C-alpha positions as CSV (number, residue, x, y, z in Angstrom):
1,M,9.5,9.1,-10.5
2,T,6.8,9.9,-8.0
3,T,6.1,7.2,-5.5
4,R,2.9,5.3,-6.3
5,V,0.0,5.0,-3.8
6,A,-2.1,1.9,-3.1
7,F,-5.4,1.5,-1.2
8,I,-6.0,-2.0,0.0
9,T,-9.1,-3.3,1.8
10,G,-9.1,-6.2,4.2
11,A,-5.5,-5.3,4.9
12,A,-5.3,-6.4,8.5
13,Q,-4.6,-10.1,7.9
14,G,-4.3,-12.9,5.3
15,I,-4.1,-12.0,1.7
16,G,-4.7,-8.3,2.3
17,E,-1.8,-8.1,4.7
18,A,0.5,-9.9,2.3
19,I,-0.4,-7.6,-0.6
20,S,0.1,-4.6,1.6
21,L,3.6,-5.7,2.6
22,R,4.5,-6.7,-1.0
23,M,3.4,-3.2,-2.2
24,A,5.7,-1.6,0.4
25,A,8.6,-3.9,-0.5
26,D,8.1,-2.7,-4.1
27,G,8.4,0.9,-3.2
28,I,4.7,1.8,-2.9
29,D,3.0,3.8,-0.2
30,V,0.0,2.0,1.3
31,A,-3.4,3.0,2.8
32,L,-4.7,0.2,4.9
33,F,-8.5,-0.3,5.2
34,D,-10.2,-2.8,7.4
35,I,-13.0,-2.9,10.1
36,R,-12.4,-1.0,13.3
37,S,-12.1,-4.1,15.5
38,K,-8.9,-4.9,13.6
39,E,-7.1,-1.6,14.3
40,K,-4.4,-3.2,16.4
41,Q,-3.6,-5.6,13.5
42,L,-3.6,-2.7,11.1
43,D,-1.1,-0.9,13.4
44,T,1.2,-4.0,13.2
45,V,1.0,-4.0,9.4
46,A,1.6,-0.3,9.2
47,S,4.7,-0.6,11.4
48,Q,6.1,-3.3,9.0
49,I,5.4,-1.0,6.0
50,V,7.3,1.9,7.7
51,A,10.2,-0.5,8.5
52,K,10.4,-1.2,4.8
53,G,10.9,2.6,4.2
54,R,7.4,3.4,2.9
55,K,4.6,5.4,4.2
56,A,1.5,3.8,5.7
57,L,-2.0,5.3,6.4
58,I,-4.6,3.5,8.5
59,V,-8.2,4.3,7.4
60,P,-10.5,2.0,9.3
61,G,-14.0,1.4,8.0
62,D,-16.5,-1.0,6.6
63,V,-16.6,-1.9,2.9
64,T,-20.4,-2.3,3.1
65,S,-20.7,1.5,3.7
66,E,-20.4,3.4,0.4
67,E,-19.7,6.6,2.4
68,E,-16.9,5.0,4.4
69,V,-15.2,3.7,1.3
70,K,-15.6,7.0,-0.5
71,N,-14.2,9.0,2.5
72,A,-11.3,6.5,3.0
73,I,-10.2,7.0,-0.7
74,L,-10.5,10.7,-0.3
75,K,-8.4,10.6,2.8
76,T,-5.8,8.6,1.0
77,V,-5.6,11.1,-1.8
78,E,-5.5,14.0,0.7
79,T,-2.6,12.4,2.6
80,F,-0.5,11.0,-0.2
81,G,-1.4,13.3,-3.0
82,G,-2.9,10.8,-5.4
83,L,-4.1,7.2,-6.0
84,D,-2.5,4.7,-8.4
85,I,-3.6,1.2,-7.2
86,V,-6.8,-0.1,-5.5
87,V,-7.1,-3.7,-4.3
88,A,-10.6,-4.6,-3.3
89,N,-9.6,-7.6,-1.3
90,A,-12.0,-7.6,1.7
91,G,-14.3,-10.6,1.7
92,I,-16.1,-13.1,3.9
93,L,-16.9,-16.8,3.3
94,G,-20.4,-17.0,4.7
95,P,-22.3,-20.1,5.7
96,L,-21.4,-23.5,4.3
97,Q,-24.8,-24.9,3.9
98,S,-27.4,-25.9,1.3
99,L,-29.0,-23.2,-0.7
100,H,-32.5,-24.2,0.6
101,E,-31.2,-23.8,4.2
102,T,-29.7,-20.3,3.6
103,S,-31.6,-17.3,4.8
104,V,-32.0,-14.2,2.7
105,E,-30.2,-12.3,5.5
106,E,-27.2,-14.6,5.2
107,F,-27.2,-14.3,1.5
108,R,-27.3,-10.5,1.5
109,Q,-24.6,-10.2,4.1
110,V,-22.1,-12.0,1.8
111,Q,-23.2,-9.9,-1.2
112,A,-22.8,-6.7,0.8
113,V,-19.2,-7.4,1.7
114,N,-18.0,-9.4,-1.4
115,V,-19.9,-7.6,-4.2
116,E,-21.0,-4.2,-3.0
117,G,-17.7,-3.6,-1.3
118,V,-15.9,-4.3,-4.5
119,F,-18.3,-2.1,-6.4
120,F,-17.7,0.8,-4.1
121,C,-13.9,0.4,-4.4
122,Y,-14.1,0.2,-8.2
123,K,-16.4,3.2,-8.4
124,Y,-14.4,5.6,-6.3
125,A,-11.1,4.4,-7.6
126,A,-12.3,5.0,-11.1
127,Q,-13.5,8.5,-10.3
128,Q,-10.2,9.5,-8.7
129,M,-8.0,7.9,-11.4
130,I,-10.0,9.5,-14.2
131,K,-9.7,12.9,-12.5
132,Q,-5.9,12.5,-12.2
133,G,-5.5,11.5,-15.8
134,R,-2.5,9.3,-15.3
135,G,-4.1,5.8,-15.5
136,G,-4.1,3.3,-12.8
137,R,-4.6,-0.3,-11.6
138,I,-7.8,-1.7,-10.0
139,I,-7.9,-5.2,-8.7
140,G,-10.6,-7.2,-7.1
141,A,-10.9,-10.5,-5.2
142,S,-12.7,-13.3,-7.0
143,S,-12.1,-17.0,-6.2
144,I,-12.0,-20.5,-7.6
145,A,-15.6,-20.5,-6.4
146,G,-16.3,-17.8,-9.0
147,K,-15.4,-20.3,-11.8
148,K,-16.2,-23.7,-10.4
149,P,-18.2,-23.6,-7.2
150,A,-18.6,-26.4,-4.7
151,P,-22.0,-27.4,-3.2
152,R,-23.2,-25.7,-0.1
153,S,-21.6,-22.3,-0.9
154,S,-24.3,-20.5,-2.9
155,P,-23.8,-17.0,-1.3
156,Y,-20.0,-17.1,-1.7
157,A,-20.1,-18.5,-5.2
158,A,-22.6,-16.0,-6.4
159,S,-20.6,-13.1,-5.0
160,K,-17.4,-14.3,-6.7
161,F,-19.0,-14.8,-10.0
162,A,-20.3,-11.2,-9.6
163,V,-16.8,-9.9,-9.0
164,R,-15.8,-11.3,-12.4
165,G,-18.7,-9.6,-14.1
166,L,-17.9,-6.2,-12.4
167,T,-14.3,-6.6,-13.4
168,Q,-15.0,-7.2,-17.1
169,V,-17.4,-4.3,-17.3
170,A,-15.1,-1.9,-15.5
171,A,-12.1,-3.0,-17.7
172,Q,-14.0,-2.1,-20.9
173,E,-15.3,1.2,-19.5
174,L,-11.9,2.4,-18.1
175,A,-9.6,1.2,-20.9
176,P,-9.8,4.7,-22.6
177,H,-8.4,6.2,-19.4
178,N,-5.4,3.7,-19.3
179,I,-6.8,2.0,-16.2
180,T,-6.6,-1.7,-16.1
181,V,-9.1,-3.8,-14.0
182,N,-8.4,-7.4,-13.1
183,A,-9.2,-9.9,-10.4
184,Y,-7.3,-12.7,-8.7
185,A,-9.2,-16.0,-8.3
186,P,-7.4,-18.1,-5.6
187,G,-7.9,-21.7,-4.7
188,V,-7.4,-22.8,-1.1
189,I,-5.0,-20.3,0.5
190,Q,-3.8,-20.7,4.1
191,T,-5.6,-17.8,5.9
192,E,-8.0,-17.2,8.8
193,M,-10.9,-17.6,6.4
194,T,-9.9,-21.1,5.4
195,S,-9.1,-22.2,9.0
196,F,-11.6,-24.4,10.8
197,P,-11.5,-26.1,14.2
198,G,-11.6,-29.5,12.5
199,D,-8.4,-29.0,10.4
200,L,-6.1,-30.6,12.9
201,Q,-8.3,-33.7,13.3
202,L,-8.3,-34.2,9.6
203,G,-4.5,-33.7,9.2
204,G,-3.6,-30.0,9.0
205,P,-4.3,-26.5,7.6
206,G,-7.0,-26.3,5.0
207,M,-8.3,-29.8,5.4
208,V,-11.9,-28.9,6.2
209,I,-12.3,-26.6,3.2
210,K,-10.5,-29.1,0.9
211,K,-13.0,-31.8,2.0
212,H,-15.9,-29.4,1.4
213,M,-14.6,-28.7,-2.1
214,G,-14.0,-32.4,-2.9
215,L,-10.3,-31.9,-3.3
216,P,-7.6,-34.5,-2.5
217,A,-6.4,-34.4,1.1
218,D,-2.8,-34.4,0.0
219,M,-3.2,-31.4,-2.4
220,D,-1.0,-28.5,-1.5
221,I,-2.5,-25.2,-0.5
222,G,-1.3,-21.7,-1.3
223,Q,0.2,-19.0,0.8
224,P,-1.0,-15.3,0.9
225,S,2.5,-14.2,-0.3
226,E,1.9,-16.1,-3.5
227,V,-1.3,-14.2,-4.3
228,A,0.5,-11.0,-3.4
229,G,3.1,-11.9,-6.0
230,L,0.5,-12.1,-8.7
231,V,-1.0,-8.7,-7.6
232,A,2.5,-7.2,-7.6
233,F,2.9,-8.2,-11.3
234,L,-0.5,-6.9,-12.2
235,V,0.4,-3.4,-11.0
236,R,3.7,-3.3,-12.9
237,P,4.1,-1.4,-16.2
238,E,4.7,-4.7,-18.0
239,A,1.1,-5.7,-17.2
240,R,-0.5,-2.8,-19.1
241,F,-1.9,-5.2,-21.7
242,I,-3.7,-7.4,-19.2
243,T,-7.2,-6.2,-18.3
244,G,-10.7,-7.7,-17.7
245,Q,-9.1,-11.0,-16.5
246,S,-9.8,-13.1,-13.4
247,I,-6.6,-14.9,-13.0
248,S,-6.6,-18.3,-11.4
249,I,-4.0,-19.1,-8.8
250,N,-4.9,-22.4,-7.4
251,G,-2.1,-25.0,-7.8
252,G,-3.9,-26.7,-10.7
253,T,-7.1,-27.4,-8.7
254,Q,-9.1,-26.1,-11.6
255,F,-8.2,-25.1,-15.1
256,D,-9.7,-22.2,-17.1
């Protein structure tokens, strides 16, 4: 069987790094996409992938640039000979403040990364996978905030609701081509994005964001590897009948 190829955005750290390493552990070659200021971190991830016996390609770029996403996917195909999995993971949290205090520039910045970045990945993944004619797996990053948002998070919540909509439309359109499209919707996961200076004073990792969301202080938080485990299942042959879903992985914080 030909080795499958995955393209993952936001791959330098956190959930994207964990997904990249899990893909490699499962025998998949990986193209790593993240902003240029994180190239050293990408080098580290690539080295770990190679140590697992898989091939790694670093394709630095910005998900807010359609041209850079397009070219990165083309480079992946040129290097590895095809594309089977795309994980549009890159995202930012944005300001935690009231809607009426949020500027249009702040709002648009979050949408550019979290919505347009996913759209570009879905678009060019779909074009390549349709061209290949062998199906594929496309996965995006939603959030618990895309199902039950907390106050003072309007740009982020809007963006994650949008990812769910894009995922549902793409799933319907791409089903005839044997391409599934799903999203993961994590709760609080221990990453750079959920780490704040006040965490230690409040008791440990994730405490600031838990307080912001109105969650119990003693509620457990998830690990990037646990999200990676969900993604690993979604790209397996056994998951062919799952599409159009935004799957919660939140420790019971919120139920669908």
